[in-house]
N, C-alpha and C positions, 0 to 999 in steps of 0.2 A: 283477029275477030273486030266486027262490026261496030262502032260507035254506041253504045248504048242511048235508047230517047226515053225521056223523062226525069223525073226527078223526086226525091224524098221529102214530104215536107216531115218538119219538125215544128210540134206543138206541146201543150201542157194541161194538163188538167191542176188547176190552183196556179196559184204564182210560182215560177221557178227563177232565180237569177238570169239575168241576160248575160252574163259571164259565162255562166255554166253552157246556157244554148249556143254561145256564139264558139265555145272551144269544142263542144261535140259538134254542131256543124261542120266546121275545119276537119275536123278531125275524120268523120264521117263520109265526108264529100272524097278527104284523100282515099281512103281505106275501100270504099265502094266504085269509086270513080263514075260517081253521078252529082250533080248538084245537089244540095239540101236547100232548103227555103224554110226558114221561119215564118210559120203560121201565125200572124199577132195575135188573132183571138185566143182567150183563155177558154178552153172547154169548163163545163158544170161538172161538179163531181157528184158522183150517183154511187150505189150500191154499197151505203155504211151499216156495218152491223153493228149495232149499239154493244151487243153481248163480247164481241171481240175486240172492240173499240179499231176497227181495221176496214178497210173497203174490198170488196170483192175484185176481184180482178177481171174475169169474166164480165162484170157489168160495166166495166169503166172500158173493157176493150168492144162491147158492144155499142157503147157511147160513141166512140171514138169511128167504130166503122160506119155508123150511121151519119156522124159530122163529116168524113173524113172529103177532103178537096176532091172531086171528081176526076182532076188531071193529074193526080198525082200518083205516081207508080207505086210509090211506099209511103205510108204514114207511121211517123212514131213521134208517141207523146210522152212527156217527163211529166214526173209528178213527187212530190214531196210528202204525200203520204202513203204510209206502212197499207199493205198488200197482203190480202191470201187468197186459197185457192180450197176448193173443198179436200179436205182429208188433209192438209197442210198449215202448219203455223203460220209460214210467211212464206212470199214469193219476191223475188228481185224483180219479175217481170213477167210477160205472157206475151203471145204472139197466135196468129193464125197460121200455121204451118203452111206454106204456098200459099198464102194469101196475101192482103195489101198492109196488114196494121196490126202495130207492135207496142207495148207499154213497157216502160223501164220504171220504177220506182228508185227512187234516191236517198229514201228514208233511212235503210239499215246500209248505206254505202257509206257515208259518213264513218269515220275511226272512232268520234264520239258515241258512235251508236253502240259499240262493242267495248264501250270504257277505254280507249285509247285516246292517247293524245290527238290534238288537232291537226291534221296533216292535209292542207291542199293538193297538193301535189297526188297523194294516194286517193282520196275521193275521187280527183279526176281520172285518173287512170282507172278504180273500179267501174267508174259511170259509163266510161270508152267501151271496156269489157262486157258489161252487161248490156248495151243499146248494139254493138257489133252481134252479138249473142243474140237478142231478138227479132232484130232485123237478117240474121241469119236464117232463122226460123222461116220468114217471110219469103224468104229465097228457095224454099224446101229444104234446108240444112238440117237435118235430126242432131240429136244429143252423138257424141262423139266419148269414147272411151281413155282415149288420149288427155292426160290432165292439161298438157300445157295448151290445149286446142282450145280458141273462146268458143266453141260450140259444147263443151265438157259440162255437163250441168251441176251447177253450186247449190248443194243441200246447206253451205254456210259460208261465209266469208273469208274463211280461210282458204275455199277452194276459188273462190273469186280470184283471191291475191294468187293463186299458185298458176291459174292459167294467165296468158294473155291475150292483148286484143286481134292478135293473128290467128289465123287457121293452119289445120294441120295440111300435108298435102292433099289428102284425099278431099277435105272440105273447101280448100282452095282451087281446085279443080272444078268442085261440083258449083260452086260459086262463079266461077267464069263461064263454064256453059251455062248457066242460069243466064247471068248477064248478057250472053250473046244473043239470048231469044228474046230481050226486050227490044 
């Protein structure tokens, strides 16, 4: 396999702790075999729905697409706000399948959000799982029926906890093929 060219840009909508960004930067670089660079500028939040008290994921994704560094292979934005999609109560993230941009909300990944005791390791694992999932979509990967695959769709936090940050054999092969094309 040839050495992939390009990098993943990691940015944020609103403030996100530097330690979270750094942890995800390291882990995503290791898992995707691409450099991950933190983009210093914080993007402005858009898409607020006062009735739902949430942000529309596709509005943030459109803003991310507009602001994406042109030289980045992929762009992943983190946010601490709650997201939704039409017909869904909430989403953990959203991505352009086969595109360049992806978005992950950390809001519901904190154990405290579902009434659990604070657990930093569990939170960081959940964040990594959802980032891998959304970046997987940008490389053309679709949802997987295998519950342990990162590409399995999570309707709730229990499903995120059941899956890991790794891919099943089929999705691992598809990711390798996609990375070989860049």
